[in-house]
C-alpha positions in Angstrom: 2.7 8.2 -8.0 1.1 11.4 -6.5 2.6 14.2 -4.3 0.4 12.8 -1.4 0.0 9.3 0.0 -2.5 7.2 -1.9 -3.9 4.0 -0.5 -4.7 1.3 -3.0 -7.3 -1.3 -1.9 -8.2 -4.3 -4.0 -11.2 -6.5 -3.5 -12.4 -9.5 -5.5 -10.9 -12.8 -6.5 -9.0 -14.4 -9.4 -8.5 -17.8 -10.9 -5.1 -19.1 -12.1 -5.0 -21.7 -14.9 -1.5 -23.2 -15.2 -0.7 -25.2 -18.3 2.2 -27.7 -18.2 3.2 -30.2 -20.8 3.5 -33.9 -20.1 7.1 -33.4 -18.8 5.9 -30.7 -16.4 7.4 -27.8 -18.4 5.6 -24.5 -18.2 3.6 -23.7 -21.4 1.3 -20.8 -20.3 -0.7 -19.3 -17.5 -4.1 -17.6 -17.7 -5.2 -15.5 -14.8 -8.9 -14.3 -14.8 -10.3 -11.7 -12.4 -14.0 -11.7 -13.0 -15.0 -9.7 -9.9 -12.1 -7.3 -8.9 -12.4 -3.7 -7.8 -9.6 -1.3 -7.1 -10.1 1.8 -4.9 -7.6 4.7 -4.8 -7.8 7.0 -1.7 -6.0 10.2 -0.9 -4.9 9.4 2.7 -4.8 13.1 3.6 -8.3 14.2 2.4 -10.2 10.9 2.2 -11.1 11.6 -1.5 -11.4 8.3 -3.3 -12.3 6.8 -6.7 -12.7 3.2 -7.7 -12.5 1.2 -10.9 -13.6 -2.3 -11.9 -10.6 -4.4 -13.0 -12.3 -7.3 -14.8 -9.6 -8.7 -17.0 -7.6 -11.7 -18.1 -3.8 -12.0 -18.3 -2.2 -14.7 -20.4 1.6 -15.3 -20.3 3.5 -17.8 -22.4 7.1 -18.5 -23.5 7.9 -18.3 -27.2 10.2 -20.8 -29.1 12.8 -18.1 -29.6 13.4 -17.6 -25.9 11.2 -14.5 -25.6 7.8 -14.4 -23.8 4.4 -12.9 -24.6 2.0 -11.3 -22.2 -1.6 -10.5 -23.2 -4.0 -8.3 -21.2 -7.7 -8.4 -22.2 -10.7 -6.7 -20.7 -11.1 -3.8 -18.3 -7.8 -2.9 -16.6 -9.2 0.4 -15.3 -12.2 2.5 -16.2 -12.7 5.5 -13.9 -16.0 7.4 -14.0 -16.5 10.4 -11.8 -20.1 11.5 -11.0 -20.7 14.8 -12.7 -17.6 14.6 -14.9 -17.9 11.2 -16.7 -15.1 9.0 -17.8 -11.7 10.5 -16.8 -9.4 7.6 -17.8 -9.6 4.1 -19.1 -7.5 1.2 -20.3 -9.8 -1.3 -21.9 -9.5 -3.8 -24.7 -6.3 -5.8 -25.5 -2.6 -5.2 -25.2 0.1 -7.7 -26.2 3.7 -7.3 -24.9 6.9 -9.1 -26.1 9.5 -9.7 -23.4 13.2 -10.5 -23.9 15.2 -12.2 -21.2 18.9 -12.5 -20.3 20.6 -15.8 -19.5 19.3 -15.6 -15.8 15.7 -15.2 -16.9 15.5 -11.5 -16.0 13.4 -9.3 -18.3 15.8 -7.0 -20.2 13.3 -5.5 -22.6 9.6 -5.1 -23.0 7.8 -4.0 -26.2 4.1 -3.5 -26.9 3.4 -5.3 -30.1 -0.4 -5.0 -30.3 -3.1 -2.7 -28.9 -6.8 -2.4 -29.5 -9.4 -0.5 -27.6 -8.9 2.6 -25.4 -5.4 2.7 -23.9 -4.8 5.9 -22.0 -1.6 4.4 -20.4 0.0 4.5 -17.1 1.4 8.1 -17.3 -2.0 9.6 -18.1 -3.8 7.4 -15.6 -1.4 8.6 -12.8 -1.7 12.2 -13.8 -5.5 12.2 -14.1 -5.9 10.2 -10.9 -3.6 12.5 -8.9 -5.4 15.6 -10.2 -8.8 14.2 -9.3 -7.7 12.9 -5.8 -5.8 16.1 -5.1 -8.7 18.5 -5.8 
């Protein structure tokens, strides 16, 4: 993601709640990560920054053959001493997935967003700028 090597280190734990119907058919999964931290480190300079990633992911199939994925909470929230908040993805995002006959995702569409969503492109750019300076 950057022009230099970045080490990604995650600590914490998660809980997976798998919901099946009485026939054993998958209905939904909820993954919570109440104590997760992600650290990004420039491997050339040692510069690093970390973010809490305290979030919940819920995935479920829809009756029409599509699937829904909901992300809630703090996905990333990077604060740099002396600079303040440099990027954040917090709140809720819902995605709708379409699958082919083999179960492979062929399209993804964001259908709902609330909170601050800087997005992956801005996150990468800001992170690389900070770690590279």
